[in-house]
Every structure is written in C-alpha cells, then in structure tokens.
C-alpha positions as CSV (number, residue, x, y, z in Angstrom):
1,X,29.3,-141.7,0.7
2,X,30.8,-144.5,2.6
3,X,28.7,-147.6,3.3
4,X,28.7,-146.9,7.0
5,X,27.1,-143.5,6.2
6,X,24.7,-144.7,3.6
7,X,23.2,-147.5,5.8
8,X,21.9,-144.7,8.2
9,X,19.3,-143.8,5.5
10,X,16.1,-145.6,4.5
11,X,15.6,-146.7,1.0
12,X,12.9,-144.0,0.6
13,X,15.3,-141.3,1.6
14,X,17.9,-142.3,-1.1
15,X,15.6,-143.8,-3.8
16,X,15.7,-140.7,-6.0
17,X,19.5,-140.6,-6.1
18,X,21.7,-142.2,-8.8
19,X,24.7,-144.4,-8.0
20,X,27.1,-141.7,-9.1
21,X,25.4,-139.3,-6.7
22,X,25.6,-141.8,-3.8
23,X,29.4,-142.1,-4.5
24,X,29.8,-138.4,-3.7
25,X,31.0,-137.2,-0.3
26,X,28.0,-135.9,1.8
27,X,29.0,-132.2,1.5
28,X,29.3,-132.6,-2.3
29,X,25.9,-134.4,-2.5
30,X,24.3,-131.6,-0.5
31,X,25.8,-129.0,-2.8
32,X,24.7,-131.0,-5.9
33,X,21.1,-131.3,-4.6
34,X,21.1,-127.6,-3.8
35,X,22.5,-126.6,-7.3
36,X,19.9,-128.9,-9.0
37,X,17.2,-127.5,-6.8
38,X,16.1,-131.0,-5.9
39,X,13.8,-131.8,-3.1
40,X,14.8,-134.5,-0.5
41,X,13.0,-135.6,2.6
42,X,13.9,-133.5,5.6
43,X,15.2,-136.5,7.5
44,X,17.7,-137.2,4.7
45,X,19.0,-133.7,4.7
46,X,19.4,-133.8,8.5
47,X,21.3,-137.0,8.2
48,X,23.6,-135.6,5.5
49,X,24.2,-132.5,7.6
50,X,25.1,-134.7,10.6
51,X,27.6,-136.6,8.4
52,X,29.2,-133.4,7.3
53,X,29.6,-132.0,10.8
54,X,29.8,-134.7,13.4
55,X,30.6,-133.7,17.0
56,X,34.2,-134.3,17.8
57,X,35.1,-137.1,20.1
58,X,36.6,-134.6,22.6
59,X,33.7,-132.3,22.6
60,X,33.2,-130.7,26.1
61,X,30.5,-132.3,28.2
62,X,28.2,-130.4,30.6
63,X,29.1,-131.2,34.2
64,X,28.6,-129.9,37.6
65,X,31.2,-127.4,38.7
66,X,32.1,-126.1,35.3
67,X,34.1,-122.9,35.2
68,X,32.9,-119.8,33.4
69,X,35.5,-120.4,30.7
70,X,34.4,-124.0,30.2
71,X,30.8,-122.9,29.9
72,X,31.7,-120.2,27.4
73,X,33.7,-122.8,25.4
74,X,30.7,-125.2,25.5
75,X,28.3,-122.5,24.3
76,X,30.7,-121.5,21.5
77,X,30.8,-125.1,20.3
78,X,27.0,-125.4,20.4
79,X,26.5,-122.1,18.5
80,X,29.0,-123.2,15.9
81,X,27.2,-126.5,15.3
82,X,23.8,-124.8,15.3
83,X,25.1,-122.4,12.6
84,X,26.4,-125.3,10.5
85,X,23.3,-127.5,11.0
86,X,20.2,-125.2,10.7
87,X,17.7,-128.0,10.2
88,X,18.7,-129.7,13.4
89,X,19.1,-126.5,15.3
90,X,15.4,-125.8,14.8
91,X,14.7,-128.7,17.1
92,X,17.2,-127.5,19.7
93,X,16.0,-123.9,20.1
94,X,14.0,-124.5,23.3
95,X,16.9,-126.4,24.8
96,X,19.4,-123.7,23.8
97,X,17.2,-121.0,25.2
98,X,17.0,-122.8,28.5
99,X,20.7,-123.3,28.6
100,X,21.4,-119.6,27.8
101,X,19.0,-118.5,30.6
102,X,20.7,-120.9,33.0
103,X,24.1,-119.6,32.0
104,X,23.1,-116.0,32.2
105,X,21.8,-116.6,35.8
106,X,25.0,-118.4,36.7
107,X,27.2,-115.6,35.4
108,X,25.3,-113.0,37.4
109,X,26.5,-114.8,40.6
C-alpha cells in the first residue's frame, strides 16, 4: 500500500497487520486476509475495496437532460461498481432502487 492510501486508515484498522502485509497492494492484501480467514473491521475492508476500484475521473455525472443512452451508461457503471464493492453497495441499495424507479418512469415516456 502507498502512504497516501495507508493514511486513510485509523491505527485500529491496521494494528493487526504486519509491515510486510502493509507493503502489499490493496487487492493482494484483501486476498491474503481472505485466504488466512482473518477478521478486519468493516470500515477497513470498505476502504481497501475503495482503493481497489476507485471511480474513474471521467465517470459520467447525473445531469438534467440526459439522453436514454447516457442514463443506461450511468446505470451500467453503477452496477459494475456495486458488483465489485459489495460492502459499500449495501449502503447504496435504497439510493439505487430510487434511481431505477426514476429511470423506469423516465423510459416509459
């Protein structure tokens, strides 16, 4: 992990990791923790997942007047990230459901 990534964590979130584990890339560390069947705080796992799959700089933004194609592209991106970040997506479920209902109504027009 790079220092810029490590400083996002609290000491408590990383205290049960060794220096050699902290030197691993985030995805390698997640795999090692999984393989070792080690328990980590949920907040630490969420942060590691965010490091592994950050939103791209050019991610589409929701804006008024979006075309159907743009909306479909945006939803595809959201579904992809929710699939890759299951811990975070649990928090997003109500928001995603509201967006899907809105889009479904929009597409009926």
